[in-house]
C-alpha positions as CSV (number, residue, x, y, z in Angstrom):
1,M,26.5,7.8,64.9
2,S,28.1,11.2,65.4
3,L,29.3,13.3,62.5
4,D,32.9,12.8,63.6
5,D,32.5,9.0,63.4
6,H,30.9,9.0,60.0
7,P,33.1,7.0,57.6
8,T,33.1,9.8,55.0
9,V,34.2,12.4,57.5
10,R,36.9,10.1,58.9
11,A,38.2,9.3,55.4
12,V,38.4,13.0,54.4
13,R,40.1,14.0,57.7
14,A,42.6,11.1,57.4
15,R,43.9,12.6,54.2
16,S,45.2,15.6,56.2
17,S,45.6,17.6,53.0
18,Q,45.7,21.4,53.0
19,H,43.0,23.0,50.9
20,V,45.1,24.7,48.2
21,H,42.5,27.4,47.6
22,D,43.2,28.8,51.1
23,V,46.4,30.2,49.8
24,P,47.2,31.7,46.3
25,V,47.3,29.0,43.7
26,S,50.2,28.8,41.3
27,S,49.4,30.5,38.0
28,E,51.8,28.2,36.2
29,L,49.9,25.2,37.5
30,L,46.6,26.6,36.3
31,K,48.0,27.3,32.8
32,R,49.6,23.9,32.5
33,I,46.3,22.2,33.4
34,A,44.5,24.4,30.9
35,R,46.8,23.6,28.1
36,E,46.8,19.9,28.9
37,C,43.0,20.0,28.8
38,G,43.0,21.5,25.3
39,A,43.4,25.2,25.5
40,D,45.7,26.7,22.9
41,D,46.4,29.8,25.0
42,V,45.4,30.9,28.5
43,G,45.5,34.0,30.7
44,I,44.4,34.8,34.2
45,I,43.0,38.0,35.8
46,E,41.8,38.9,39.2
47,F,38.0,39.3,39.7
48,E,38.4,42.8,40.9
49,R,40.0,44.0,37.6
50,A,38.4,47.4,36.8
51,A,37.8,46.6,33.2
52,I,35.3,43.8,34.0
53,A,33.4,45.8,36.6
54,P,30.3,46.1,34.5
55,Q,29.9,42.3,34.4
56,R,30.8,41.3,38.0
57,D,27.2,41.1,39.2
58,F,26.3,38.8,36.3
59,I,29.4,36.6,36.8
60,R,28.4,36.2,40.5
61,K,25.0,34.9,39.3
62,V,26.9,32.1,37.5
63,Y,29.3,31.3,40.3
64,G,29.0,33.4,43.5
65,R,32.4,32.3,44.9
66,T,34.4,33.7,41.9
67,R,37.7,35.3,42.8
68,T,39.7,34.8,39.7
69,L,39.0,34.4,35.9
70,L,40.8,32.0,33.7
71,A,40.5,32.9,30.0
72,I,41.1,30.3,27.3
73,A,41.4,30.5,23.6
74,C,41.1,27.6,21.1
75,H,42.0,28.2,17.5
76,M,40.0,27.2,14.5
77,N,41.2,25.8,11.2
78,R,41.5,28.7,8.9
79,E,40.6,27.3,5.5
80,P,37.2,25.9,6.5
81,V,36.2,29.2,8.1
82,R,37.2,31.0,4.8
83,S,35.0,28.7,2.7
84,P,32.1,30.4,0.9
85,S,30.2,27.3,1.6
86,R,28.5,28.0,4.9
87,S,28.0,24.4,5.8
88,V,31.8,24.0,5.9
89,A,32.4,27.2,7.8
90,N,29.6,26.6,10.3
91,E,30.8,23.1,11.1
92,E,34.2,24.6,12.0
93,F,32.6,27.2,14.2
94,H,30.3,24.7,16.0
95,G,33.1,22.1,16.3
96,T,35.4,24.6,17.9
97,Y,32.8,25.9,20.2
98,D,32.1,22.3,21.3
99,H,35.9,22.0,21.9
100,V,36.0,25.2,24.0
101,N,33.2,23.9,26.2
102,E,34.7,20.5,26.5
103,T,38.1,22.0,27.4
104,A,36.5,24.2,30.0
105,R,34.7,21.2,31.5
106,A,38.0,19.2,31.6
107,I,39.8,22.1,33.3
108,V,37.2,22.2,36.0
109,R,37.4,18.5,36.6
110,A,41.2,18.6,36.7
111,L,41.1,21.6,39.1
112,D,38.7,19.7,41.4
113,E,41.3,16.9,41.7
114,H,43.7,19.6,43.0
115,G,41.1,20.9,45.5
116,I,40.6,24.1,43.5
117,P,36.9,25.1,43.2
118,A,35.9,26.2,39.7
119,C,32.9,26.6,37.4
120,N,33.0,26.6,33.6
121,S,30.8,29.2,31.8
122,V,29.3,28.6,28.4
123,A,31.4,29.6,25.4
124,A,28.5,30.5,23.1
125,F,24.9,29.3,23.0
126,P,22.6,28.5,24.9
127,M,22.0,31.8,26.8
128,E,19.7,33.1,29.5
129,M,16.8,34.0,27.2
130,D,14.6,34.9,30.1
131,L,16.9,37.6,31.5
132,P,17.6,41.2,30.3
133,R,21.2,40.2,29.7
134,I,21.4,36.9,27.8
135,M,25.1,36.4,28.0
136,M,26.1,36.2,31.6
137,V,29.9,36.0,31.1
138,Q,31.3,38.2,28.3
139,H,34.4,36.5,27.1
140,K,35.9,39.2,24.9
141,P,36.7,41.8,27.6
142,I,38.1,39.1,29.9
143,A,40.3,37.7,27.1
144,V,41.7,41.2,26.3
145,E,42.6,41.8,30.0
146,A,44.1,38.3,30.2
147,G,46.5,39.1,27.3
148,L,44.9,36.8,24.7
149,G,44.6,39.6,22.1
150,R,42.9,42.8,21.3
151,M,39.6,43.8,19.7
152,G,39.9,44.3,15.9
153,I,37.9,46.8,13.8
154,H,35.5,43.9,13.2
155,R,34.7,43.6,16.9
156,S,36.3,40.1,17.3
157,I,39.3,39.3,19.3
158,I,42.5,39.0,17.3
159,H,45.0,36.8,18.9
160,P,48.7,37.7,18.3
161,K,49.5,34.2,17.0
162,F,46.3,32.7,15.7
163,G,44.7,36.0,14.5
164,S,40.9,36.1,14.3
165,F,40.6,32.4,14.1
166,V,40.0,31.8,17.8
167,L,37.0,31.1,20.0
168,L,37.0,32.0,23.7
169,G,35.9,30.6,27.0
170,T,36.2,31.5,30.7
171,V,36.5,29.4,33.8
172,L,35.5,31.0,37.1
173,L,37.8,30.1,39.9
174,G,37.0,30.3,43.6
175,C,40.6,31.0,44.7
176,E,43.3,33.6,44.6
177,V,46.2,33.2,42.2
178,D,49.9,34.2,42.8
179,A,50.3,36.0,39.5
180,Y,47.9,37.7,37.0
181,D,48.3,38.6,33.3
182,Q,47.9,42.0,31.6
183,P,46.7,43.1,28.2
184,I,49.2,42.9,25.3
185,D,50.8,46.2,24.5
186,Y,49.7,46.4,20.8
187,N,46.7,45.6,18.7
188,P,47.3,42.8,16.1
189,C,44.7,44.4,13.9
190,L,46.3,45.6,10.7
191,E,43.6,48.1,9.8
192,C,43.6,46.7,6.3
193,K,39.8,47.1,6.1
194,L,39.3,43.8,4.4
195,C,36.6,43.0,6.9
196,V,34.9,46.2,5.8
197,A,35.0,45.1,2.2
198,A,33.7,41.6,2.9
199,C,30.8,42.4,5.2
200,P,27.6,42.0,3.2
201,V,25.5,44.4,5.3
202,G,28.1,47.1,5.8
203,A,28.0,46.6,9.6
204,I,31.8,47.4,9.9
205,K,32.5,51.0,9.1
206,P,35.9,52.3,7.6
207,D,36.2,54.8,10.4
208,G,35.9,52.1,13.1
209,G,32.1,52.4,13.7
210,F,30.0,49.3,14.0
211,D,26.3,48.7,13.2
212,F,25.4,45.9,15.7
213,L,21.8,45.7,14.6
214,S,22.7,45.0,10.9
215,C,25.2,42.3,11.9
216,H,22.9,40.7,14.4
217,T,19.9,40.7,11.9
218,H,21.9,38.9,9.1
219,N,24.7,36.9,10.7
220,Y,22.6,35.6,13.6
221,H,19.3,35.3,11.7
222,D,19.0,31.6,12.5
223,F,20.0,31.9,16.1
224,L,17.6,34.2,17.9
225,G,14.6,36.1,16.7
226,N,14.0,34.2,13.5
227,F,12.4,31.2,15.3
228,T,9.8,33.3,17.1
229,Q,9.0,35.2,13.8
230,W,8.5,31.9,12.0
231,V,6.2,30.5,14.8
232,E,4.1,33.6,14.6
233,K,3.8,33.3,10.8
234,V,2.8,29.7,11.2
235,A,0.1,30.7,13.7
236,D,-1.2,33.5,11.4
237,S,-1.4,31.3,8.3
238,K,-4.8,30.1,7.2
239,D,-3.6,27.1,5.3
240,A,-0.6,25.7,3.5
241,K,-1.0,28.0,0.5
242,D,-1.2,31.0,2.8
243,Y,1.9,29.8,4.7
244,R,3.9,29.4,1.5
245,A,3.0,33.0,0.6
246,R,4.3,34.2,3.9
247,V,7.4,32.1,4.3
248,P,9.8,31.3,1.4
249,R,10.5,27.6,1.1
250,T,14.2,28.3,1.8
251,E,13.2,29.8,5.2
252,T,11.3,26.7,6.2
253,L,14.3,24.6,5.4
254,N,16.5,27.0,7.4
255,I,14.3,26.4,10.4
256,W,14.4,22.7,9.9
257,Q,18.2,22.7,9.6
258,S,18.6,24.9,12.7
259,L,16.4,22.6,14.8
260,S,17.8,19.3,13.4
261,F,21.5,20.2,13.4
262,K,22.6,23.6,14.7
263,P,21.9,27.2,13.6
264,G,24.2,28.5,10.9
265,Y,26.1,31.8,10.9
266,K,25.1,33.6,7.7
267,A,28.4,35.4,7.2
268,A,31.2,35.9,9.7
269,Y,33.1,37.0,6.6
270,C,35.0,39.5,8.7
271,I,36.9,36.7,10.4
272,S,37.4,34.9,7.1
273,A,39.0,37.9,5.4
274,C,41.2,38.9,8.3
275,P,45.0,38.3,7.6
276,A,46.2,39.4,11.1
277,G,48.2,37.1,13.4
278,E,51.7,35.7,13.2
279,D,50.4,32.3,11.9
280,V,48.1,33.9,9.4
281,I,49.8,36.9,7.9
282,G,52.4,35.2,5.8
283,P,50.5,34.8,2.5
284,F,49.1,38.3,2.9
285,L,52.5,39.9,3.2
286,H,53.8,37.8,0.3
287,D,51.0,38.8,-2.1
288,R,48.2,41.1,-0.9
289,D,46.4,41.0,-4.2
290,A,46.4,37.2,-4.2
291,H,44.9,37.2,-0.7
292,F,42.1,39.4,-1.8
293,T,41.4,37.4,-4.9
294,E,41.6,34.0,-3.3
295,V,40.0,34.7,0.2
296,V,38.0,37.9,0.1
297,Q,36.6,38.1,-3.5
298,P,34.7,34.8,-3.3
299,L,32.8,36.0,-0.3
300,I,32.0,39.3,-2.0
301,D,30.9,37.5,-5.2
302,K,28.7,34.9,-3.5
303,D,25.1,34.8,-4.6
304,E,23.1,34.5,-1.4
305,F,20.2,35.8,0.6
306,V,21.0,38.8,2.9
307,Y,18.6,39.4,5.8
308,V,17.9,43.1,6.4
309,I,15.3,45.3,8.1
310,P,13.5,47.4,5.5
311,D,14.6,51.0,5.1
312,T,17.9,50.6,6.9
313,D,21.6,51.2,6.2
314,A,22.1,47.5,5.6
315,E,19.5,47.5,2.9
316,D,21.2,50.4,1.2
317,T,24.6,48.6,1.4
318,V,23.3,45.4,-0.2
319,T,21.5,47.1,-3.0
320,R,24.4,49.5,-3.7
321,R,27.5,47.3,-3.2
322,F,26.2,43.8,-3.7
323,P,23.4,43.9,-6.3
324,H,23.9,40.3,-7.1
325,K,22.9,39.2,-3.6
326,K,19.2,38.8,-2.8
327,V,17.6,41.0,-0.1
328,Q,15.3,39.2,2.3
329,H,13.3,41.6,4.5
330,V,12.9,40.6,8.1
331,T,12.3,42.3,11.5
332,S,15.0,42.6,14.1
333,G,13.6,39.8,16.2
334,R,14.8,41.4,19.4
335,H,12.7,41.7,22.6
336,T,12.9,44.8,24.7
337,G,11.7,44.0,28.2
338,S,12.3,47.3,30.0
339,I,13.1,51.0,29.5
340,Q,16.7,50.2,30.6
341,A,16.9,47.6,27.9
342,Y,15.6,50.2,25.4
343,I,18.3,52.7,26.5
344,F,20.9,50.0,26.0
345,S,19.5,49.1,22.5
346,L,19.7,52.7,21.2
347,S,23.5,52.7,20.5
348,L,23.3,49.1,19.1
349,G,20.6,49.9,16.6
350,F,21.5,53.5,15.7
351,Q,21.5,53.9,11.9
352,R,24.3,56.3,11.0
353,G,23.2,56.5,7.4
354,R,19.7,57.4,8.3
355,A,21.0,60.1,10.6
356,R,23.1,61.8,7.9
357,G,22.4,65.5,7.9
358,L,20.4,65.5,11.2
359,D,21.4,67.7,14.1
360,F,18.8,67.9,16.9
361,V,18.1,67.2,20.6
362,T,15.2,65.0,21.7
363,H,13.6,65.0,25.1
364,L,11.7,61.8,25.9
365,R,9.4,61.5,28.9
366,F,8.1,58.0,29.8
367,T,5.0,58.0,32.0
368,G,3.2,55.4,34.0
369,A,5.2,52.3,35.1
370,S,8.9,53.0,35.2
371,A,8.6,56.7,34.5
372,L,11.8,58.2,33.3
373,D,13.1,61.3,31.5
374,M,16.0,61.0,29.0
375,T,17.8,63.0,26.4
376,I,19.0,61.8,23.0
377,V,21.3,63.9,20.8
378,I,21.6,63.0,17.1
379,K,24.3,64.8,15.2
380,G,25.1,63.1,12.0
381,K,26.8,59.8,12.7
382,D,27.2,60.6,16.4
383,L,24.7,59.6,19.0
384,Q,24.6,60.7,22.7
385,V,22.2,59.2,25.2
386,V,21.6,60.8,28.6
387,P,19.2,58.8,30.7
388,G,17.5,60.2,33.8
389,R,17.2,63.9,32.8
390,H,16.5,66.4,30.1
391,V,19.6,68.3,28.9
392,G,19.8,71.2,26.5
393,D,17.1,72.8,24.3
394,A,15.0,70.1,22.6
395,A,13.8,70.5,19.0
396,L,11.7,67.3,19.5
397,N,9.7,66.3,22.6
398,I,8.2,62.8,22.8
399,T,5.9,61.7,25.6
400,A,5.0,58.0,25.8
401,D,3.4,55.6,28.1
402,T,6.2,53.2,29.1
403,Q,4.4,50.0,28.5
404,A,3.0,51.2,25.2
405,W,6.5,52.3,24.0
406,L,7.9,48.8,24.9
407,R,5.0,47.2,23.0
408,I,5.8,49.3,20.0
409,Q,9.5,48.3,20.2
410,N,8.4,44.6,20.3
411,R,6.0,45.0,17.4
412,D,3.0,44.2,19.7
413,L,1.4,47.6,19.1
414,E,1.3,49.6,16.0
415,L,2.8,53.1,16.4
416,A,-0.2,54.6,14.6
417,D,-2.6,53.0,17.0
418,A,-0.6,54.2,20.0
419,I,-0.6,57.8,18.6
420,A,-4.4,57.6,17.9
421,S,-4.9,56.4,21.5
422,E,-2.8,59.3,22.8
423,L,-0.4,56.8,24.4
424,V,2.4,58.5,22.3
425,S,2.6,62.2,21.4
426,F,5.3,64.4,19.9
427,S,6.0,68.0,19.2
428,D,7.2,67.8,15.6
429,E,5.9,65.2,13.1
430,K,8.8,65.5,10.7
431,L,11.5,65.2,13.3
432,F,9.7,62.4,15.0
433,A,9.7,60.4,11.7
434,A,13.4,61.2,11.3
435,Y,14.0,60.0,14.9
436,M,12.2,56.7,14.4
437,R,14.1,56.0,11.1
438,C,17.3,56.1,13.1
439,F,16.2,53.3,15.3
440,P,14.4,50.6,13.2
441,L,12.3,48.0,14.9
């Protein structure tokens, strides 16, 4: 039987339908389908939009035929998110994330019925844990470009109607569209700084700065590095008594709950406290003091464990501002697989408090595999990273074997041992110690 005579081929050709993705697809059709499938808001941008250039290569790895991005937002119920009880708040987060993913799947199925090729990306977890960049599609920049809101001081998207109480998804389309959306012309963020007041680790700074490492270490404690740390503690324990000395009973139960149900966000109080958005702002405008007393104060007053890396700005914040909360020392749990990843991590982990009063230039020289020169300038709360070359006059020079340095970052090699083995050397001991305090492991 020839291909032309195959029943499947004959049936398809008999339909004589034009492939709609050969011509620009109606944006109104796409938005109607998205809303019918469960999206509360939707926006569309072209794949060549300059603002998403940094993630194009990663998006192509998800769906190589991508030509258009369809951004969706699904709103959460506010009061559960605001609850000091994390079981209630986390159920709302997880339920809404499930809804976003189900909505994206439904959109793809509906588009397929219209002959429009599409692929839904993942709204949250799981991620590509074996790759340098674990989130292949970053929804926030796409949502901003698609007109679904702007980034607030707390680094979450604030939707003009639903405020911070939204979760995002992206559908990758293999077609052109006849009209695209643009960012909204204002930021819904009120700059009220209630997110600053509520954050238990001080990750959100009053001047707009953000300490990613502190947020990641506490809020996402159950999601990423905690599990590997727990496994290593189990492996190192001699017996049950030794295990109990290493791991508090509450941590064992946290692991059990994360594996049995879903990992829990430890805070996300920044979203809870936020009064921005047309559907949200009313009570705040009516009585700001009441909003603080009823919504923000219970989060501040909560007696809870706060997970921090020792000798960091987060530890200072907890002990100074929230003495009733219990400090739990942990490591960052992150894995640094390359010097490029190390460079990327510097701005995320930089401790502005530890850098107070510092003003010096560091020249780093990595030798061996992946040899590289780079310059780091620390001037108080400001950090400048210049990869690929040495710039200016250095007060501190660091030379390190590349693989040894990465092993130090991943806590597989003690810094003292690397120095003793001459795998790491530096020109000024005091400045080197100051440098390392600015970037905790």
